[in-house]
LUMFITI-624677 format. One record per residue (C-alpha): x, y, z; residue number from 1; residue in one letter. Coordinates in pm, 1 decimal, padded with zeros to 6 digits. Example, Ala and Ser with C-alpha at 12.3 -4.5 7.8 and 13.67 -1.06 7.14 Angstrom:
BEGIN
{pt {01230.0,-00450.0,00780.0},1,A}
{pt {01367.0,-00106.0,00714.0},2,S}
END
This chain:
BEGIN
{pt {00677.1,-00183.3,-02595.6},1,M}
{pt {00745.4,-00043.6,-02249.6},2,H}
{pt {01025.4,00195.8,-02168.5},3,Y}
{pt {01143.2,00436.1,-01897.9},4,W}
{pt {01170.8,00811.7,-01947.9},5,V}
{pt {01363.2,01032.1,-01705.9},6,R}
{pt {01148.0,01316.4,-01566.8},7,A}
{pt {01315.9,01626.5,-01426.6},8,F}
{pt {01193.4,01882.2,-01175.6},9,A}
{pt {01166.1,02132.5,-01460.3},10,S}
{pt {00891.8,01915.1,-01613.4},11,D}
{pt {00660.9,01996.6,-01321.3},12,F}
{pt {00533.9,02309.3,-01151.7},13,S}
{pt {00460.1,02362.2,-00785.1},14,G}
{pt {00655.1,02231.0,-00486.9},15,T}
{pt {00732.9,01857.1,-00507.4},16,P}
{pt {00756.3,01638.4,-00196.1},17,P}
{pt {01075.6,01619.1,00004.4},18,Q}
{pt {01308.7,01324.7,-00054.8},19,P}
{pt {01186.8,01027.9,00149.2},20,R}
{pt {01149.7,00651.3,00179.8},21,S}
{pt {00880.4,00431.1,00331.2},22,G}
{pt {00602.7,00656.5,00198.8},23,H}
{pt {00293.5,00567.4,-00004.1},24,T}
{pt {00158.3,00706.9,-00331.6},25,A}
{pt {-00192.6,00617.3,-00445.8},26,V}
{pt {-00392.1,00716.2,-00755.6},27,P}
{pt {-00721.2,00898.4,-00698.9},28,I}
{pt {-00923.2,00848.6,-01014.8},29,G}
{pt {-00727.7,00945.4,-01323.8},30,K}
{pt {-00650.8,01299.6,-01217.2},31,S}
{pt {-00421.2,01293.3,-00916.4},32,K}
{pt {-00169.4,01101.6,-00709.3},33,I}
{pt {-00158.3,01145.7,-00332.0},34,V}
{pt {00174.3,01101.2,-00150.4},35,V}
{pt {00163.3,01050.5,00226.1},36,F}
{pt {00417.7,01014.1,00504.7},37,G}
{pt {00753.5,00842.7,00491.1},38,G}
{pt {01093.8,00877.9,00646.9},39,L}
{pt {01349.9,01152.4,00581.0},40,L}
{pt {01678.7,01065.6,00748.4},41,D}
{pt {01550.0,00990.6,01101.1},42,K}
{pt {01237.1,01205.9,01083.1},43,K}
{pt {00897.3,01045.3,01028.3},44,F}
{pt {00660.3,01250.3,00812.3},45,L}
{pt {00284.6,01306.5,00802.7},46,S}
{pt {00254.1,01551.7,00513.8},47,D}
{pt {00027.8,01523.7,00211.3},48,I}
{pt {00155.7,01621.3,-00132.5},49,T}
{pt {-00061.2,01583.4,-00440.9},50,V}
{pt {00037.3,01558.1,-00804.7},51,Y}
{pt {-00219.2,01692.0,-01052.2},52,D}
{pt {-00163.1,01471.0,-01357.3},53,I}
{pt {-00343.4,01686.8,-01612.7},54,E}
{pt {-00175.6,02012.6,-01511.4},55,N}
{pt {00161.1,01856.9,-01415.2},56,K}
{pt {00137.3,02041.3,-01085.9},57,L}
{pt {00247.4,01952.2,-00732.8},58,W}
{pt {00051.0,02107.0,-00446.8},59,F}
{pt {00004.1,02067.6,-00071.8},60,Q}
{pt {-00364.1,02077.7,00030.7},61,P}
{pt {-00467.6,02221.5,00365.1},62,E}
{pt {-00619.8,01922.2,00541.2},63,C}
{pt {-00864.2,01923.1,00831.1},64,T}
{pt {-00992.4,01655.4,01067.2},65,G}
{pt {-00863.9,01563.2,01413.3},66,N}
{pt {-00793.7,01230.6,01570.2},67,G}
{pt {-00814.3,01121.7,01933.6},68,S}
{pt {-00498.4,01319.0,02013.2},69,D}
{pt {-00645.9,01644.1,01881.1},70,G}
{pt {-00391.3,01677.8,01599.4},71,Q}
{pt {-00487.2,01709.0,01234.3},72,V}
{pt {-00452.5,01378.1,01056.0},73,G}
{pt {-00250.4,01067.9,01143.8},74,P}
{pt {00070.9,01073.8,01343.3},75,N}
{pt {00392.2,01084.0,01138.0},76,P}
{pt {00477.0,00739.1,01004.9},77,R}
{pt {00645.4,00526.5,00742.5},78,A}
{pt {00612.0,00169.5,00613.6},79,F}
{pt {00231.0,00187.0,00640.6},80,H}
{pt {-00027.1,00073.2,00386.3},81,V}
{pt {-00242.1,00307.1,00177.8},82,A}
{pt {-00528.0,00201.4,-00050.0},83,V}
{pt {-00745.9,00426.4,-00264.5},84,A}
{pt {-01117.8,00358.8,-00313.9},85,I}
{pt {-01309.4,00621.5,-00511.0},86,D}
{pt {-01208.4,00960.0,-00365.0},87,C}
{pt {-01090.4,00811.0,-00035.6},88,H}
{pt {-00740.9,00709.4,00074.3},89,M}
{pt {-00735.5,00455.8,00357.9},90,F}
{pt {-00427.7,00436.0,00582.9},91,I}
{pt {-00342.6,00155.1,00823.7},92,F}
{pt {-00050.5,00088.9,01055.0},93,G}
{pt {00312.7,00163.2,00985.6},94,G}
{pt {00587.9,00269.2,01219.4},95,R}
{pt {00667.4,00587.2,01408.4},96,S}
{pt {01003.5,00573.9,01581.8},97,G}
{pt {01030.1,00227.1,01734.5},98,N}
{pt {00652.9,00193.2,01773.9},99,R}
{pt {00436.4,-00015.2,01539.3},100,R}
{pt {00098.9,00137.4,01471.6},101,L}
{pt {-00246.1,-00016.4,01438.0},102,G}
{pt {-00463.7,00289.5,01383.7},103,D}
{pt {-00694.5,00332.8,01087.2},104,F}
{pt {-00761.1,00654.6,00895.1},105,W}
{pt {-00933.5,00775.5,00581.2},106,V}
{pt {-00870.6,01093.0,00380.8},107,L}
{pt {-01157.5,01235.5,00175.9},108,D}
{pt {-00973.8,01393.7,-00116.3},109,T}
{pt {-01281.5,01587.4,-00231.3},110,D}
{pt {-01266.4,01808.5,00077.6},111,I}
{pt {-00920.6,01708.1,00211.0},112,W}
{pt {-01055.5,01595.4,00546.1},113,Q}
{pt {-00902.5,01323.7,00765.0},114,W}
{pt {-01116.8,01094.6,00980.9},115,S}
{pt {-00987.8,00844.1,01235.2},116,E}
{pt {-01201.0,00532.7,01198.1},117,L}
{pt {-01323.8,00298.7,01467.7},118,T}
{pt {-01351.2,-00048.3,01322.1},119,S}
{pt {-01459.8,-00379.2,01474.5},120,F}
{pt {-01443.3,-00751.3,01411.2},121,G}
{pt {-01114.0,-00939.5,01382.0},122,D}
{pt {-00885.5,-00642.0,01431.5},123,L}
{pt {-00534.3,-00688.6,01284.7},124,P}
{pt {-00239.4,-00641.2,01515.2},125,S}
{pt {-00016.2,-00335.6,01493.3},126,S}
{pt {00238.7,-00380.2,01214.3},127,R}
{pt {00458.5,-00222.4,00952.2},128,D}
{pt {00585.4,-00337.3,00611.7},129,F}
{pt {00249.5,-00497.9,00534.6},130,S}
{pt {00083.0,-00482.3,00191.1},131,A}
{pt {-00277.0,-00426.8,00085.0},132,A}
{pt {-00494.2,-00388.8,-00222.4},133,S}
{pt {-00853.8,-00291.3,-00304.8},134,A}
{pt {-01118.6,-00549.0,-00392.6},135,I}
{pt {-01401.7,-00439.1,-00621.3},136,E}
{pt {-01393.7,-00077.8,-00506.0},137,N}
{pt {-01534.9,-00156.4,-00160.8},138,R}
{pt {-01313.1,-00393.8,00033.2},139,K}
{pt {-00943.7,-00401.9,00121.2},140,I}
{pt {-00732.3,-00714.9,00157.0},141,V}
{pt {-00414.8,-00696.4,00367.5},142,M}
{pt {-00144.4,-00960.1,00399.5},143,Y}
{pt {00159.9,-01007.2,00619.3},144,G}
{pt {00397.4,-00756.8,00774.9},145,G}
{pt {00618.7,-00728.2,01084.2},146,W}
{pt {00482.6,-00669.2,01435.9},147,D}
{pt {00818.8,-00601.7,01598.1},148,G}
{pt {00865.2,-00960.6,01715.1},149,K}
{pt {00771.5,-01185.3,01425.2},150,K}
{pt {00698.9,-01191.2,01054.0},151,W}
{pt {00331.3,-01235.0,00974.1},152,L}
{pt {00137.3,-01441.8,00719.8},153,S}
{pt {-00220.2,-01354.5,00814.9},154,D}
{pt {-00483.4,-01228.5,00570.4},155,V}
{pt {-00746.8,-00970.2,00664.1},156,Y}
{pt {-01042.2,-00830.1,00471.7},157,I}
{pt {-01186.7,-00488.3,00556.8},158,L}
{pt {-01531.9,-00378.4,00442.2},159,D}
{pt {-01491.0,-00002.5,00400.9},160,T}
{pt {-01868.0,00054.5,00432.9},161,I}
{pt {-01937.2,-00139.1,00753.9},162,S}
{pt {-01576.3,-00094.6,00883.1},163,L}
{pt {-01566.4,-00460.3,00984.4},164,E}
{pt {-01239.0,-00655.6,00970.8},165,W}
{pt {-01242.6,-01029.2,00905.8},166,M}
{pt {-00942.6,-01260.9,00930.2},167,E}
{pt {-00957.7,-01517.5,00652.9},168,L}
{pt {-00920.9,-01887.0,00711.5},169,S}
{pt {-00707.0,-01993.8,00416.9},170,V}
{pt {-00634.7,-02341.3,00286.7},171,T}
{pt {-00357.6,-02475.3,00065.6},172,G}
{pt {00017.0,-02444.5,00103.4},173,S}
{pt {00082.9,-02125.7,00298.2},174,L}
{pt {00342.4,-01868.0,00193.9},175,P}
{pt {00627.3,-01821.0,00439.7},176,P}
{pt {00562.9,-01524.5,00673.3},177,P}
{pt {00711.8,-01203.3,00535.6},178,R}
{pt {00724.1,-00826.0,00529.7},179,C}
{pt {00824.7,-00569.3,00268.5},180,G}
{pt {00642.2,-00759.4,-00007.0},181,H}
{pt {00379.0,-00644.4,-00254.2},182,T}
{pt {00015.3,-00752.6,-00273.6},183,A}
{pt {-00181.8,-00674.2,-00588.7},184,T}
{pt {-00533.5,-00771.3,-00692.5},185,M}
{pt {-00532.9,-00895.2,-01052.9},186,V}
{pt {-00885.3,-00982.2,-01161.3},187,E}
{pt {-01006.2,-01228.2,-00894.4},188,K}
{pt {-00675.3,-01312.3,-00728.8},189,R}
{pt {-00432.2,-01148.1,-00491.8},190,L}
{pt {-00073.8,-01179.5,-00612.4},191,L}
{pt {00194.4,-01161.5,-00343.5},192,V}
{pt {00554.5,-01123.9,-00450.7},193,F}
{pt {00890.0,-01101.3,-00275.0},194,G}
{pt {00963.9,-00956.9,00066.0},195,G}
{pt {01173.9,-01077.6,00354.0},196,R}
{pt {01104.5,-01307.5,00645.6},197,G}
{pt {01249.6,-01552.9,00891.1},198,G}
{pt {01591.1,-01391.2,00888.1},199,G}
{pt {01665.8,-01560.2,00558.0},200,G}
{pt {01747.5,-01418.8,00216.2},201,P}
{pt {01524.4,-01174.9,00035.1},202,I}
{pt {01250.5,-01365.9,-00145.1},203,M}
{pt {01154.9,-01385.1,-00511.6},204,S}
{pt {00856.7,-01620.6,-00484.4},205,D}
{pt {00512.6,-01549.3,-00626.0},206,L}
{pt {00190.5,-01661.1,-00457.6},207,W}
{pt {-00173.0,-01624.9,-00560.0},208,A}
{pt {-00468.9,-01616.6,-00321.4},209,L}
{pt {-00800.8,-01706.6,-00483.9},210,K}
{pt {-01156.0,-01699.7,-00352.8},211,G}
{pt {-01163.5,-01328.6,-00261.5},212,L}
{pt {-01440.3,-01241.9,-00508.3},213,I}
{pt {-01771.8,-01378.1,-00380.4},214,E}
{pt {-01916.1,-01428.5,-00725.8},215,E}
{pt {-01640.9,-01677.7,-00803.0},216,G}
{pt {-01756.1,-01906.8,-00518.9},217,R}
{pt {-01398.5,-02026.7,-00478.4},218,E}
{pt {-01254.7,-02124.6,-00142.1},219,R}
{pt {-00990.9,-01893.8,00002.5},220,N}
{pt {-00688.7,-02092.7,-00112.0},221,T}
{pt {-00323.2,-02010.7,-00165.8},222,W}
{pt {-00164.4,-02128.6,-00489.2},223,M}
{pt {00202.0,-02222.3,-00443.8},224,D}
{pt {00479.0,-02049.0,-00645.6},225,P}
{pt {00486.5,-02310.9,-00921.9},226,I}
{pt {00109.7,-02310.3,-00969.6},227,E}
{pt {00082.9,-01931.8,-00943.7},228,A}
{pt {00363.4,-01862.6,-01189.7},229,S}
{pt {00220.5,-02083.4,-01464.5},230,R}
{pt {-00015.8,-01806.7,-01567.8},231,S}
{pt {00235.6,-01523.8,-01524.2},232,I}
{pt {00523.3,-01523.2,-01769.8},233,A}
{pt {00798.4,-01344.0,-01582.9},234,F}
{pt {01073.6,-01423.2,-01337.5},235,S}
{pt {01186.6,-01105.9,-01161.1},236,P}
{pt {01490.4,-01074.1,-00941.2},237,L}
{pt {01453.5,-01078.1,-00563.9},238,W}
{pt {01301.5,-00760.7,-00425.7},239,T}
{pt {01226.2,-00612.6,-00085.3},240,Y}
{pt {01040.4,-00298.4,00011.1},241,G}
{pt {00931.7,-00239.6,-00346.4},242,H}
{pt {00611.2,-00057.8,-00441.3},243,I}
{pt {00322.2,-00186.1,-00647.2},244,R}
{pt {00145.1,00087.6,-00836.7},245,R}
{pt {-00060.6,00103.4,-01157.1},246,A}
{pt {00077.4,00449.9,-01224.8},247,L}
{pt {00309.2,00625.6,-01465.7},248,S}
{pt {00486.1,00812.3,-01184.9},249,L}
{pt {00745.1,00662.6,-00954.5},250,V}
{pt {00886.1,00869.5,-00668.0},251,I}
{pt {01224.1,00771.3,-00535.2},252,W}
{pt {01396.3,00880.1,-00215.1},253,R}
{pt {01609.4,01133.7,-00397.1},254,T}
{pt {01517.3,01411.2,-00639.0},255,W}
{pt {01465.8,01168.4,-00924.8},256,N}
{pt {01147.6,01090.5,-01114.4},257,W}
{pt {01103.4,00826.5,-01377.9},258,W}
{pt {00809.0,00773.5,-01605.8},259,L}
{pt {00714.5,00429.6,-01735.1},260,A}
{pt {00540.7,00453.2,-02069.0},261,E}
{pt {00405.0,00191.1,-02301.9},262,S}
{pt {00349.7,00182.0,-02675.0},263,L}
END
């Protein structure tokens, strides 16, 4: 059985993050959750706040590492993607003011050092409201987003060792372009749910992209909503701008925390 439990500020020690939206929160191992960026009223943020799960403690690490502009860490942003692999948090894109971003950063959470990465290959365009997920603890798959002019439906794979991007050529019925969706690797498939695109209503469709795991020797093929949903027994309401996380901590824009527990 799964149920929600309300968590109050008194349940934690340290200084929690400010209220915000458009931020990311990724798990680093089983010991901490790293919150980055977001939007508070009209101010874009670039702060790092960490939650120590074992000690129930919030803290703000002193990060180092300069980018091309000489400042420590990425520019303030929201609606970016963040993916954790081992002790590293990778950041791509997002929005700062009216500008879509296409820069690429990594944070080493062992020493709290930022590095701006220079990648090559099929570089994705600047975008916000995209979604990404880790593949086998080495690669990152990213789908969709909004480039300021159009909704996107492209799929990119990043090798975090070689730093090479590759745009996938995908067969099958293609999902409608979208942003504000989720993208989650479940075993060998990427599940994409919801979002918004084309000026139409908020979506509630589910798509599965197979062929991402080399050992499977499957072609990169989209499964349409009917085919994808046959193996997933749920029918959620429409959603937009939601967050996919395999965590027990959910951070909302206000001073509210909720814990999802299972029995």
